[in-house]
MDAnalysis code that builds the backbone (N, CA, C; Angstrom):
import MDAnalysis as mda
import numpy as np

u = mda.Universe.empty(330, n_residues=110, atom_resindex=np.repeat(np.arange(110), 3), trajectory=True)
u.add_TopologyAttr("name", ["N", "CA", "C"] * 110)
u.add_TopologyAttr("resid", np.arange(1, 111))
u.add_TopologyAttr("resname", ["MET", "ALA", "GLU", "TYR", "THR", "VAL", "LYS", "GLU", "LEU", "ILE", "PHE", "ASN", "HIS", "GLU", "LYS", "ALA", "PHE", "MET", "PRO", "GLU", "LYS", "ALA", "ALA", "GLY", "LEU", "GLU", "ALA", "VAL", "VAL", "GLN", "TYR", "HIS", "LEU", "THR", "GLY", "ASP", "GLU", "GLY", "GLY", "ASP", "TYR", "ILE", "ILE", "THR", "ILE", "GLY", "GLY", "ASP", "LYS", "CYS", "LYS", "VAL", "GLU", "GLU", "GLY", "VAL", "ALA", "GLU", "ASN", "PRO", "VAL", "MET", "THR", "MET", "THR", "ALA", "ASP", "GLY", "LYS", "TYR", "PHE", "SER", "ASP", "VAL", "LEU", "LEU", "GLY", "LYS", "ALA", "ASP", "GLY", "MET", "LYS", "GLY", "PHE", "MET", "ASP", "GLY", "LYS", "LEU", "GLN", "LEU", "ALA", "GLY", "ASP", "LEU", "ASN", "LEU", "ALA", "MET", "LYS", "LEU", "THR", "SER", "PHE", "PHE", "LYS", "MET", "GLY", "GLY"])
u.atoms.positions = np.array([
    [47.582, 118.558, 91.518],
    [47.804, 117.970, 92.832],
    [47.738, 119.054, 93.910],
    [47.036, 118.760, 94.949],
    [46.891, 119.728, 96.037],
    [48.229, 119.913, 96.746],
    [48.443, 121.113, 97.203],
    [49.647, 121.373, 97.990],
    [49.363, 120.994, 99.440],
    [50.278, 120.274, 100.030],
    [50.136, 119.875, 101.422],
    [51.045, 120.733, 102.282],
    [50.631, 120.988, 103.513],
    [51.530, 121.656, 104.448],
    [52.508, 120.609, 104.969],
    [53.632, 121.052, 105.467],
    [54.605, 120.102, 106.005],
    [53.986, 119.349, 107.192],
    [53.142, 120.013, 107.952],
    [52.480, 119.362, 109.088],
    [51.622, 118.195, 108.603],
    [50.843, 118.392, 107.527],
    [50.027, 117.309, 106.975],
    [50.909, 116.164, 106.490],
    [52.032, 116.503, 105.859],
    [52.940, 115.466, 105.355],
    [53.550, 114.656, 106.496],
    [53.896, 115.324, 107.576],
    [54.488, 114.615, 108.719],
    [53.436, 113.723, 109.387],
    [52.226, 114.233, 109.579],
    [51.186, 113.403, 110.192],
    [50.795, 112.247, 109.283],
    [51.043, 112.363, 107.982],
    [50.781, 111.270, 107.047],
    [51.732, 110.081, 107.284],
    [52.824, 110.304, 108.021],
    [53.745, 109.203, 108.363],
    [52.977, 108.032, 108.971],
    [51.951, 108.344, 109.775],
    [51.194, 107.273, 110.445],
    [50.541, 106.343, 109.430],
    [49.960, 106.917, 108.364],
    [49.299, 106.106, 107.329],
    [50.297, 105.455, 106.380],
    [51.401, 106.135, 106.119],
    [52.378, 105.658, 105.135],
    [53.363, 104.639, 105.719],
    [53.313, 104.443, 107.032],
    [54.257, 103.548, 107.714],
    [54.079, 102.100, 107.251],
    [55.206, 101.447, 106.988],
    [55.201, 100.030, 106.599],
    [55.892, 99.238, 107.713],
    [55.121, 98.681, 108.660],
    [55.725, 98.041, 109.836],
    [56.673, 96.899, 109.500],
    [56.424, 96.197, 108.396],
    [57.316, 95.083, 108.042],
    [58.738, 95.561, 107.743],
    [58.893, 96.821, 107.362],
    [60.228, 97.368, 107.060],
    [60.978, 97.759, 108.331],
    [60.242, 97.937, 109.424],
    [60.855, 98.388, 110.673],
    [60.645, 97.370, 111.787],
    [60.559, 96.095, 111.418],
    [60.291, 95.036, 112.393],
    [61.300, 95.083, 113.543],
    [60.780, 95.069, 114.762],
    [61.631, 95.033, 115.951],
    [62.229, 96.365, 116.349],
    [62.017, 97.410, 115.568],
    [62.608, 98.712, 115.879],
    [61.770, 99.448, 116.921],
    [62.447, 100.002, 117.892],
    [61.831, 100.895, 118.869],
    [62.658, 102.169, 118.819],
    [62.060, 103.271, 118.379],
    [62.836, 104.501, 118.247],
    [61.943, 105.724, 118.389],
    [62.534, 106.777, 118.921],
    [61.882, 108.079, 118.991],
    [62.742, 109.041, 118.178],
    [62.118, 109.659, 117.180],
    [62.826, 110.581, 116.288],
    [62.230, 111.967, 116.472],
    [63.097, 112.967, 116.544],
    [62.655, 114.356, 116.679],
    [62.864, 115.077, 115.359],
    [61.820, 115.722, 114.852],
    [61.955, 116.634, 113.711],
    [61.883, 118.047, 114.272],
    [62.892, 118.851, 113.991],
    [62.886, 120.259, 114.387],
    [62.917, 121.071, 113.103],
    [61.779, 121.679, 112.773],
    [61.666, 122.414, 111.522],
    [61.653, 123.910, 111.798],
    [62.335, 124.650, 110.939],
    [62.477, 126.091, 111.096],
    [61.769, 126.806, 109.948],
    [61.709, 128.115, 110.010],
    [61.135, 128.904, 108.924],
    [59.624, 129.005, 109.008],
    [59.008, 129.389, 107.881],
    [57.566, 129.638, 107.823],
    [56.728, 128.441, 108.236],
    [57.178, 127.240, 107.872],
    [56.414, 126.042, 108.230],
    [57.122, 125.272, 109.343],
    [57.713, 126.004, 110.259],
    [58.459, 125.408, 111.349],
    [57.572, 124.730, 112.374],
    [58.193, 123.915, 113.202],
    [57.491, 123.218, 114.276],
    [58.331, 122.061, 114.762],
    [57.936, 121.512, 115.886],
    [58.625, 120.358, 116.454],
    [57.670, 119.176, 116.470],
    [58.173, 118.038, 115.981],
    [57.358, 116.831, 115.869],
    [58.124, 115.639, 116.421],
    [57.395, 114.777, 117.118],
    [57.971, 113.549, 117.667],
    [57.394, 112.382, 116.879],
    [58.274, 111.566, 116.308],
    [57.850, 110.378, 115.575],
    [58.286, 109.181, 116.413],
    [57.318, 108.416, 116.912],
    [57.602, 107.255, 117.748],
    [57.301, 105.997, 116.940],
    [58.317, 105.166, 116.771],
    [58.176, 103.916, 116.034],
    [58.382, 102.770, 117.012],
    [57.433, 101.837, 117.030],
    [57.560, 100.689, 117.918],
    [56.285, 99.878, 117.917],
    [56.415, 98.596, 118.173],
    [55.253, 97.720, 118.225],
    [54.479, 97.713, 116.915],
    [55.199, 97.766, 115.805],
    [54.587, 97.768, 114.465],
    [53.702, 98.981, 114.210],
    [53.952, 100.069, 114.917],
    [53.164, 101.285, 114.723],
    [54.085, 102.499, 114.619],
    [53.536, 103.561, 114.035],
    [54.205, 104.849, 113.990],
    [53.216, 105.881, 114.500],
    [53.637, 106.646, 115.496],
    [52.782, 107.684, 116.066],
    [53.476, 109.029, 115.897],
    [52.722, 110.027, 115.486],
    [53.266, 111.374, 115.305],
    [52.549, 112.312, 116.256],
    [53.313, 113.161, 116.917],
    [52.713, 114.187, 117.764],
    [53.585, 115.432, 117.725],
    [52.968, 116.560, 118.016],
    [53.738, 117.792, 118.088],
    [54.400, 117.866, 119.453],
    [55.607, 118.425, 119.481],
    [56.293, 118.596, 120.744],
    [57.766, 118.251, 120.629],
    [58.423, 118.233, 121.781],
    [59.849, 117.952, 121.845],
    [60.069, 116.712, 122.704],
    [60.757, 115.727, 122.139],
    [61.033, 114.478, 122.852],
    [62.160, 114.684, 123.855],
    [62.083, 113.970, 124.956],
    [63.132, 114.080, 125.980],
    [64.442, 113.446, 125.535],
    [64.374, 112.236, 124.991],
    [65.593, 111.516, 124.623],
    [65.462, 110.869, 123.246],
    [65.381, 111.671, 122.179],
    [65.255, 111.049, 120.855],
    [66.548, 110.331, 120.474],
    [66.423, 109.236, 119.707],
    [67.627, 108.539, 119.239],
    [68.229, 109.273, 118.046],
    [67.410, 110.119, 117.401],
    [67.897, 110.896, 116.274],
    [67.099, 112.185, 116.190],
    [67.781, 113.279, 115.858],
    [67.126, 114.565, 115.638],
    [67.475, 115.054, 114.248],
    [66.452, 115.488, 113.518],
    [66.641, 116.035, 112.181],
    [66.173, 117.484, 112.217],
    [67.034, 118.383, 111.758],
    [66.715, 119.806, 111.714],
    [66.779, 120.280, 110.269],
    [65.725, 120.978, 109.836],
    [65.695, 121.498, 108.470],
    [64.648, 122.602, 108.376],
    [64.722, 123.399, 107.320],
    [63.683, 124.366, 107.017],
    [62.411, 123.602, 106.650],
    [61.276, 124.040, 107.166],
    [60.017, 123.342, 106.937],
    [59.675, 123.176, 105.463],
    [59.822, 124.237, 104.680],
    [59.482, 124.157, 103.250],
    [60.424, 123.198, 102.523],
    [61.712, 123.237, 102.863],
    [62.678, 122.325, 102.235],
    [62.323, 120.873, 102.592],
    [62.018, 120.621, 103.858],
    [61.699, 119.258, 104.283],
    [60.427, 118.760, 103.597],
    [59.486, 119.649, 103.367],
    [58.280, 119.298, 102.614],
    [58.669, 118.783, 101.229],
    [59.614, 119.445, 100.577],
    [60.085, 118.992, 99.257],
    [60.741, 117.617, 99.344],
    [61.487, 117.368, 100.428],
    [62.112, 116.049, 100.616],
    [61.021, 114.984, 100.748],
    [60.014, 115.258, 101.565],
    [58.941, 114.281, 101.775],
    [58.148, 114.016, 100.500],
    [58.043, 115.026, 99.648],
    [57.304, 114.862, 98.395],
    [58.173, 114.302, 97.269],
    [59.456, 114.078, 97.561],
    [60.357, 113.536, 96.543],
    [60.862, 114.583, 95.562],
    [60.640, 115.866, 95.860],
    [61.116, 116.951, 94.984],
    [62.557, 117.329, 95.291],
    [63.039, 116.920, 96.456],
    [64.417, 117.208, 96.863],
    [65.018, 115.934, 97.448],
    [66.308, 115.768, 97.284],
    [67.031, 114.594, 97.768],
    [67.576, 114.885, 99.169],
    [67.051, 114.180, 100.162],
    [67.472, 114.401, 101.542],
    [68.954, 114.171, 101.760],
    [69.540, 113.169, 101.087],
    [70.971, 112.899, 101.251],
    [71.797, 114.062, 100.716],
    [71.389, 114.597, 99.567],
    [72.084, 115.759, 99.005],
    [71.905, 116.957, 99.942],
    [70.702, 117.111, 100.477],
    [70.442, 118.196, 101.424],
    [71.325, 118.094, 102.654],
    [71.554, 116.870, 103.122],
    [72.442, 116.643, 104.261],
    [73.862, 117.064, 103.896],
    [74.317, 116.655, 102.720],
    [75.679, 117.000, 102.267],
    [75.837, 118.510, 102.071],
    [74.761, 119.175, 101.639],
    [74.792, 120.622, 101.395],
    [74.518, 121.440, 102.652],
    [74.222, 120.766, 103.766],
    [73.962, 121.465, 105.017],
    [72.541, 121.994, 105.165],
    [71.642, 121.620, 104.255],
    [70.245, 122.075, 104.354],
    [69.462, 121.240, 105.356],
    [69.988, 120.083, 105.683],
    [69.330, 119.150, 106.586],
    [70.409, 118.664, 107.559],
    [70.204, 118.895, 108.841],
    [71.180, 118.461, 109.838],
    [70.638, 117.266, 110.614],
    [71.529, 116.342, 110.900],
    [71.164, 115.149, 111.655],
    [72.053, 115.034, 112.878],
    [71.465, 114.589, 113.980],
    [72.231, 114.327, 115.191],
    [71.732, 113.014, 115.772],
    [72.646, 112.241, 116.332],
    [72.248, 110.970, 116.934],
    [72.556, 109.801, 116.012],
    [71.615, 108.858, 115.928],
    [71.807, 107.603, 115.208],
    [71.712, 107.822, 113.691],
    [72.861, 107.985, 113.044],
    [72.869, 108.249, 111.604],
    [72.495, 107.009, 110.796],
    [72.729, 105.815, 111.334],
    [72.282, 104.596, 110.643],
    [70.755, 104.582, 110.535],
    [70.086, 104.993, 111.590],
    [68.631, 105.085, 111.564],
    [68.198, 106.124, 110.534],
    [68.896, 107.235, 110.479],
    [68.560, 108.288, 109.513],
    [68.612, 107.757, 108.088],
    [69.612, 106.924, 107.800],
    [69.762, 106.378, 106.451],
    [68.596, 105.449, 106.091],
    [68.051, 104.746, 107.103],
    [66.995, 103.768, 106.856],
    [65.593, 104.360, 106.976],
    [65.471, 105.510, 107.605],
    [64.170, 106.060, 107.965],
    [63.202, 106.137, 106.784],
    [63.652, 106.644, 105.651],
    [62.729, 106.805, 104.509],
    [62.217, 105.458, 104.006],
    [62.962, 104.384, 104.216],
    [62.515, 103.066, 103.722],
    [61.349, 102.513, 104.537],
    [61.021, 103.130, 105.668],
    [59.925, 102.665, 106.511],
    [58.562, 103.208, 106.053],
    [58.581, 104.115, 105.071],
    [57.351, 104.792, 104.669],
    [57.124, 104.693, 103.163],
    [55.860, 104.576, 102.777],
    [55.495, 104.643, 101.364],
    [55.615, 106.098, 100.955],
    [56.401, 106.381, 99.944],
    [56.549, 107.762, 99.502],
    [55.317, 108.184, 98.718],
    [54.999, 109.459, 98.787],
    [53.859, 109.988, 98.057],
    [52.522, 109.596, 98.670],
    [52.529, 109.209, 99.953],
    [51.285, 108.926, 100.666],
    [50.825, 107.539, 100.441],
])
């Protein structure tokens, strides 16, 4: 299996999005990644679509901060995001209910 960069995995959110799971949701989520594969990404969910762009959102409803390589493992299912949150490897701010549901909006593994 080819190794993906965290950037490729995040932009894959657009293809992996399942609008029926997020019906009626309008949300802007900020990913703030640190380390070697760091970067800032805005995930906008609304109107049965998911859009990903690089940058910093003005008023995200939720912000997730993590090391880029660690977050890549979470997206690939190699690491448990909830355990990472409990261990302090993944920090969340804002709407924690949305954070709990976020992964259910996407097909895992692309």
